[in-house]
C-alpha positions in Angstrom: -55.1 -22.8 60.8 -53.6 -24.9 57.4 -50.2 -24.0 58.6 -51.3 -25.2 62.0 -52.1 -28.6 60.6 -48.9 -28.9 58.6 -46.7 -28.3 61.4 -48.7 -30.3 63.5 -48.2 -33.1 60.9 -44.4 -32.5 60.2 -44.4 -33.6 64.4 -45.6 -36.4 64.5 -44.1 -37.9 61.3 -40.6 -36.6 62.0 -40.6 -34.1 58.6 -38.7 -31.4 57.8 -41.1 -28.5 56.2 -42.9 -31.5 55.4 -40.6 -33.1 53.4 -39.2 -37.4 54.4 -36.2 -38.4 55.1 -36.0 -40.1 51.6 -36.5 -36.6 49.8 -33.4 -34.9 51.6 -31.4 -38.0 51.2 -32.1 -37.9 47.5 -31.3 -34.2 47.2 -28.0 -34.6 49.4 -26.7 -37.1 46.6 -28.0 -35.5 43.5 -25.8 -32.8 45.0 -22.9 -34.6 45.7 -23.1 -36.1 42.0 -23.6 -32.4 40.4 -20.4 -31.3 42.5 -18.5 -34.9 41.5 -19.8 -34.2 37.7 -18.8 -30.6 38.3 -15.1 -32.1 39.0 -14.9 -34.8 36.7 -16.1 -32.3 33.9 -13.6 -29.6 35.0 -10.9 -31.8 35.2 -11.7 -32.9 31.4 -12.4 -30.1 30.2 -10.9 -27.1 31.1 -7.6 -28.4 31.6 -7.4 -29.6 27.4 -8.6 -25.5 27.3 -6.3 -24.6 29.7 -3.8 -26.2 27.6 -4.7 -24.8 24.7 -4.5 -21.3 25.8 -1.2 -21.7 27.4 0.1 -23.0 23.7 -1.6 -19.8 22.2 0.2 -17.5 24.7 3.5 -19.1 23.7 2.6 -18.7 20.1 1.9 -15.1 20.6 4.8 -14.3 22.3 7.0 -16.2 20.2 5.6 -14.3 17.2 5.8 -10.5 18.9 9.7 -11.8 19.3 9.9 -12.4 15.6 8.9 -9.2 15.5 10.5 -7.8 16.7 13.4 -8.9 15.3 12.4 -9.1 12.2 11.7 -5.0 12.5 15.8 -4.8 13.9 16.7 -6.6 10.5 14.4 -4.2 8.7 16.0 -1.6 10.5 19.5 -2.9 9.6 18.8 -3.1 6.1 17.1 0.5 6.0 20.3 2.0 6.8 22.5 -0.4 4.6 19.8 0.5 2.0 20.5 4.3 3.0 24.1 3.9 2.7 24.2 2.5 -0.6 22.4 5.4 -2.1 24.5 7.5 -0.4 27.8 5.8 -1.8 25.7 5.4 -5.3 25.0 9.4 -5.0 28.9 9.9 -4.6 29.9 8.0 -7.3 27.6 8.9 -9.9 29.2 12.2 -8.6 32.6 10.8 -9.4 31.3 9.4 -12.5 29.7 12.7 -13.7 32.9 15.0 -12.6 35.6 12.4 -14.4 32.8 12.6 -17.5 33.1 16.6 -17.0 37.1 16.8 -16.8 37.3 14.4 -20.1 34.9 16.1 -21.9 36.9 19.7 -21.1 40.1 17.7 -21.9 38.5 16.8 -25.3 36.7 20.3 -26.3 40.3 21.1 -25.3 42.4 18.6 -27.4 39.3 19.6 -30.4 40.2 23.6 -30.1 43.7 22.9 -30.3 43.9 20.7 -33.3 41.5 23.2 -34.7 43.8 25.7 -34.0 46.4 23.7 -35.9 44.5 23.0 -38.9 43.7 26.1 -38.7 47.3 27.6 -38.3 48.2 25.0 -41.6 45.4 26.0 -43.8 46.6 29.2 -43.1 50.6 28.6 -43.8 49.2 27.0 -47.0 47.5 29.7 -48.5 49.9 32.2 -47.3 52.5 30.0 -49.3 50.5 29.9 -52.1 
């Protein structure tokens, strides 16, 4: 019964769902204000955030490029280091070989001098 009374009152007063036109107008204005506020804040807040994200994306891209370049440089330096290490090993082998040859020559000279000295001693002993 109450529903019927409310329905009859709405029909007589021209209200929809028992709401007057002023309230509907206020709700419509508030809805438009919220929509405009959303658009305004989107422009103010979202664009700077978008710029920050773009800058960050650019920085990450540059960092990745820099890392790739550093990796290539490191590979080149490692290759150069390995070559120098191999050259150093070869050079060390050459130096050791030369030192052995020199040692053998010195040994031969010492042995030859010792033999000559022994021969002189023997000849001087025989003469005496």
